[in-house]
C-alpha positions as CSV (number, residue, x, y, z in Angstrom):
1,M,-7.5,4.4,8.3
2,I,-6.6,1.7,10.7
3,G,-5.9,2.8,14.3
4,E,-3.9,5.9,14.0
5,T,-2.4,5.1,10.6
6,L,-3.9,6.4,7.3
7,Y,-3.1,4.4,4.1
8,F,-3.5,6.1,0.8
9,T,-2.2,6.2,-2.8
10,T,-1.0,8.9,-5.1
11,D,-0.1,8.6,-8.8
12,R,3.2,6.8,-7.9
13,F,3.2,5.7,-4.3
14,L,1.3,3.9,-1.5
15,Y,1.8,5.8,1.8
16,A,1.3,5.0,5.5
17,A,1.0,8.2,7.5
18,D,0.4,9.1,11.1
19,A,-3.2,10.4,11.2
20,R,-2.5,12.6,14.2
21,N,0.2,14.7,12.6
22,G,0.5,13.7,9.0
23,N,4.1,12.4,9.3
24,V,4.9,9.7,6.7
25,K,5.8,6.4,8.3
26,W,6.7,4.8,5.0
27,R,6.0,4.8,1.3
28,F,6.1,2.1,-1.3
29,S,6.7,2.7,-5.0
30,A,4.9,0.4,-7.4
31,G,2.6,2.7,-9.4
32,S,-0.9,3.8,-8.6
33,A,-4.0,1.7,-8.6
34,G,-7.0,1.1,-6.4
35,S,-7.4,1.6,-2.7
36,P,-5.3,-0.5,-0.3
37,L,-6.9,-3.1,1.9
38,V,-5.6,-3.6,5.4
39,L,-6.2,-6.9,7.2
40,N,-4.3,-8.6,10.0
41,N,-1.3,-6.2,9.9
42,V,-0.9,-6.7,6.1
43,V,-1.6,-4.0,3.4
44,Y,-2.9,-5.6,0.2
45,Y,-2.3,-3.4,-2.8
46,G,-3.0,-3.9,-6.5
47,A,-0.7,-1.8,-8.7
48,N,-0.8,-0.8,-12.3
49,N,2.5,-2.7,-12.9
50,S,0.4,-5.9,-13.1
51,K,1.3,-7.0,-9.6
52,I,-0.5,-7.5,-6.3
53,Y,1.5,-6.8,-3.2
54,A,1.2,-7.8,0.5
55,L,3.1,-5.3,2.6
56,N,3.9,-5.2,6.3
57,T,1.9,-2.5,8.0
58,S,4.7,-1.5,10.4
59,N,7.4,-0.7,7.8
60,G,6.1,-1.3,4.3
61,S,8.4,-4.3,3.6
62,V,7.1,-6.7,0.9
63,K,5.8,-9.9,2.4
64,W,4.9,-11.3,-1.1
65,E,4.0,-10.2,-4.6
66,R,2.1,-11.9,-7.4
67,D,1.9,-11.2,-11.1
68,V,-1.5,-10.8,-12.6
69,A,-2.6,-11.0,-16.2
70,A,-3.1,-7.2,-16.7
71,G,-2.6,-3.9,-14.9
72,I,-5.0,-3.1,-12.1
73,S,-6.9,0.2,-12.3
């Protein structure tokens, strides 16, 4: 949790939700993987589709994505 936003994953999505009321702010579909890392208004997320993503914390838009050799678990 960063500020009043909770970042979490399910089997298919990365979510950003308001920690006060549980409302989903945005969700990103890339497949499940490890826990997201939030740093300097960017969510870093390794997905099981063999990509690492950097997402904007405010709206979930992709800042960049990189291919990796194998899926992340």
